[in-house]
C-alpha positions in Angstrom: -10.7 -8.3 -16.4 -7.5 -8.9 -18.4 -6.1 -5.6 -17.5 -6.6 -6.3 -13.9 -5.1 -9.8 -14.1 -2.1 -8.5 -15.9 -1.5 -5.9 -13.3 -1.8 -8.3 -10.5 0.6 -10.8 -12.0 3.4 -8.2 -11.5 3.2 -8.6 -7.8 6.4 -10.2 -6.4 6.7 -10.8 -2.7 8.4 -13.4 -0.4 6.5 -14.6 2.6 3.4 -12.6 3.5 3.2 -11.9 7.2 -0.1 -10.1 7.0 -2.9 -9.5 4.6 -2.6 -5.8 5.1 0.8 -6.0 3.3 -0.8 -7.9 0.5 -3.5 -5.3 0.2 -1.0 -2.5 -0.1 0.8 -4.4 -2.9 -2.5 -5.0 -4.8 -3.4 -1.3 -4.4 0.1 -0.3 -5.6 0.0 -2.3 -8.9 -3.5 -1.1 -9.6 -2.5 2.4 -9.2 0.7 1.9 -11.3 -1.5 0.5 -14.1 -4.0 3.4 -13.8 -6.8 1.0 -12.8 -9.4 2.6 -10.6 -10.5 0.7 -7.5 -12.3 0.8 -4.2 -10.9 -0.9 -1.1 -12.9 -2.9 1.5 -16.2 -2.7 -0.3 -19.3 -3.7 1.6 -21.6 -5.6 -0.7 -24.1 -6.4 2.0 -24.1 -7.2 5.7 -21.3 -9.7 6.4 -20.1 -9.5 2.7 -17.2 -7.3 2.3 -14.8 -7.8 -0.5 -11.2 -6.6 -0.4 -11.3 -4.6 -3.8 -13.6 -3.8 -6.6 -11.5 -2.7 -9.6 -12.3 -1.2 -12.9 -15.8 -2.0 -14.0 -16.8 -4.5 -11.2 -13.9 -6.9 -10.9 -13.9 -8.2 -7.4 -10.5 -9.0 -5.9 -10.2 -11.1 -2.7 -6.7 -11.6 -1.1 -5.7 -14.4 1.1 -2.3 -15.2 2.7 -1.0 -18.6 3.4 -3.2 -21.6 2.7 -6.7 -20.8 3.9 -9.6 -23.3 4.1 -10.4 -23.9 0.4 -14.0 -24.7 1.0 -14.5 -21.5 3.0 -12.8 -19.4 0.3 -15.1 -20.9 -2.4 -18.2 -20.3 -0.4 -17.0 -16.7 0.1 -16.5 -16.2 -3.6 -19.8 -17.8 -4.4 -21.5 -15.2 -2.1 -19.6 -12.4 -3.8 -20.6 -13.7 -7.3 -24.4 -13.3 -6.3 -24.0 -9.5 -6.3 -24.8 -7.6 -9.5 -21.9 -5.1 -9.0 -19.4 -8.0 -9.1 -18.8 -8.7 -12.8 -15.8 -11.2 -12.3 -13.7 -12.4 -9.4 -9.9 -12.7 -9.0 -8.5 -14.5 -5.9 -4.9 -13.3 -5.1 -3.5 -16.0 -2.8 -0.1 -16.9 -1.5 -0.4 -20.6 -2.4 -2.3 -21.3 -5.6 -5.9 -22.6 -5.3 -7.8 -24.3 -8.1 -11.1 -22.6 -8.8 -14.0 -23.2 -11.3 -13.7 -21.0 -14.5 -17.0 -19.4 -13.5 -19.2 -18.9 -10.4 -22.8 -17.8 -11.0 -21.9 -17.2 -14.7 -19.1 -14.8 -13.8 -15.4 -15.4 -14.7 -13.1 -16.5 -11.9 -9.3 -16.6 -11.8 -6.9 -17.6 -9.1 -3.4 -15.9 -9.0 -1.0 -17.8 -6.8 1.9 -15.5 -5.7 4.3 -18.4 -5.1 3.4 -19.7 -8.7 4.4 -16.2 -10.1 7.9 -16.8 -8.5 8.0 -20.3 -10.0 7.7 -21.9 -6.7 5.4 -25.1 -6.6 2.8 -24.6 -4.1 0.9 -27.9 -4.2 
């Protein structure tokens, strides 16, 4: 998980106009670091995570400031799946998350925070 986090923290972008652009940036840094990944992975009906990297690290990307409760519920659903070993939320504006969900490590990477811009 540390290798994936380190790679994702290299992303630098200004305003994100669409999530597709963010997906391309995530895929780019994973490829640069030699981290294998699958994109748009269906875990079950109505449960499609943006990426599964390495050995089961789930990555969910969000632009702007989405509804925090909905995002948390989404991550809780993903954490129920055995193939997901940990979760990373890549989000334009940082969002506090618990350290674990369903016993799996969870990390939030706020892109504005990477630039040193306060997002709260």
